[in-house]
C-alpha positions, 0 to 999 in steps of 0.5 A: 066558325067555331075554330076560328072563333076559339082561335082569338086569344082575346076579345080585343083581336075581334075589333077593327084594327086602329091606326094607331099602335096599341099599349103594351099589356104587363105580364106579373111574375107571381112573386111581383103579384104577390109582393103588390097584393102585400104592399096593398093590404100592408098599406091599407089597413095598418093595425087592425084588431080582429074578433073571432073564435081560436082553431088550430091552435099549434105552439112550434118548438122554435116558439112560434104560435100559428091558428086560425081565427074563424067565426060563422061565415069565414076564417083567417090564418094567424101567426104570432111569433116567439116574443109575442108569445112570451108576453101573453099571459094566459094559454091560447086554446081552441075554442077561445074567443079572443080579440086579435091585434095586429097587421095583415101580411102576405106569406108568399111561399104559399100566396096566403095572407094572414094576420100578424098577432102582437096581442091576444085578449079574451073576449069578455074575460080579462087576460091575467084573470084567464090565466089565473084560473087556468094555472089555479085548474092547473096546479089544483089538478097536480094537488098542490092545494091539497089540505094534507100536504099544508104543514103546521106553524112551529110552536116556538119559531126561533128564526122566521124569515121573510121575503119582501121588498123593503120600500113597502110598508110590509116589512115595517108592519112585520118587524113591528109585530115580531118586536112587540110580540117575539122581541127575542125572534131572529129575522132573516130578511131577503130582499126582492122585487115584488112588483114588475117585469123580473120580479117572480124570478127575484121571488123565487131565487129569495125563497131558494136562497131562505131554503139554503139558510140552516134553521130557517122555521118558517117563511113569510112571503109579503107585499101590500096592496095594489091591483091585480097588475101589481100582484101578478109576481105571485101569480106565476107558476114558477113561485108556487112551485118554489113556495110548495119547493121550500123546506120550511112552512110557508105564510102567504101574506100577500095584499089585503083580506080580499086579495087572492093569489095563486101563492095564498092557495099554495102555501101552508097558511093564508094571512089576509095582510102582513101584520096579520102574518107576524101575529099568526107566527106568534100565536102558536108561541103565545098558546105554547107559553100559556099552556106551559103556565096553566101546567106549571099551576096544576102542578103546583096545585097537585104537589101542594095537596100530595104534601098536605096528605102526606102531612096529615098522615105523619101527624097520625101515625105519629099519635099511635102509641106504639110509635111514640118517641119515633122522633127521638130515636130517629134523631139517635140513629140520625146522629149514629149515622153522622159519625158513621159518615164521618168515620168512613170520610176520614178512612177514606180520605186517609187511604186516598193519601197513602195510595196518592203516595204509592203513586208518587213513588211509582212514578217517580220509579218509572220515571228513572227506568223512562225509555225516552231518557235511557234512549237520550243517554245512549244516543249521547254516548253514541255521538260521543263514540262516533266522534271519536271514531271519526276523529281516529279514522281522520288521523289513520288516513293522514298516517296512511297518506303520509306513509303512501306518499314516502313509499311513491317518492321512493318508488319514483326514485327506483322507476327505470322512467325516471332514469330514462327522463334524466337522459338515459337510454334502454338497448334492446336486441332486434326482437325485444327479447334481451337487454344489450349490456355490452358491446360485443353482443352485436355486430356490425349490420344488427337491428336494435331498439331504443326504448327513449324517455318519450318513445323509442328509435330502431337503429342499425349498427354501423360499428362497435367500440369498446372501451379501450378498442374500435371494431 
């Protein structure tokens, strides 16, 4: 029956049962199966190279790049992590035909296998050459190669900046040419690496350091020849923008005459060699000096011709009848002018001497009335008066202290408290309204108050006595 057929879970269940127990079937979880597939792929293939066309290329903000490699029959996903993207010489774009080197991996959350790329190489065109062309097109579109922004070299450079390595032959060639052609030039050398990892950043720092030096008229960025890899630091975008931002004109002298770099296109002038760059710097000076010599020669020739023409005119005029004897008359006028000049100078000297004497007299009078001197005298008199007043005040105070001490002594001797201190007492009636001076003023059983030196006591009169009688 059909229902009986479909109710059987496996085809093997329809076989007749055997006497031995059936082997237990293993059931994989999705994670276990994916891990097993990943292990098979990674152990079987290892490092591989895959050729294809880039599609759906995206660079995420994390720095990782995700894309697809495809050909006419299939496609495979690929990822390139940030550390590998940083070492990529060119910009990966859709449609580029490349060779990817890496390893196969499995992305567990989606169950997809992909290539983890460690390196990309353009098919048919080197990575460095492709990066060179891409950057060249980009900067050209921004106008950094525009001839209108190129600046002319200064005619008389007094301070020349040099960016290069101290270990290469470029610096020796430049110094040798400048010493021969322009010995009074001031050279500012900023050593830098021109090859290898980090050389581009070092060149940028060198250009910025020279930009901060006051008075630098022109900058030479130079290095000797080499392969495209050796010259690559001058093909970096940061170097190109640092050259464009330099306030002084920049001459690019990188490599040999057949070598071209991005720095050559951005710089204000390209020199085929470092020695040629030094020649270009002083060429403007030579032209300027030659022009000065030519102008000086023209000025000398013109001046001499003018003098000769004026001399001829003077000779022609002196030969006329009306001007006969003009030289003698001119000499007499000159003598008269000299005498007047001498008289005027003597009168001016005498007048100046008189004014000087008056000035000295006025200065002496002014110094005698100088406010600072008068204030100094007044300050001295005030000091003396203050000292005398202070002395008189002290004497007055001592006399007053002596009189006060004497009066206090007399007052102390007359004080009733002093009497009480010697053992005497004052007797008051009960309400302290009167002092009891006689025995008749009280009667037995009256209350009296007795003031002593250190307090009071209250007493009751038991009996009174008068001198000569008893009560």
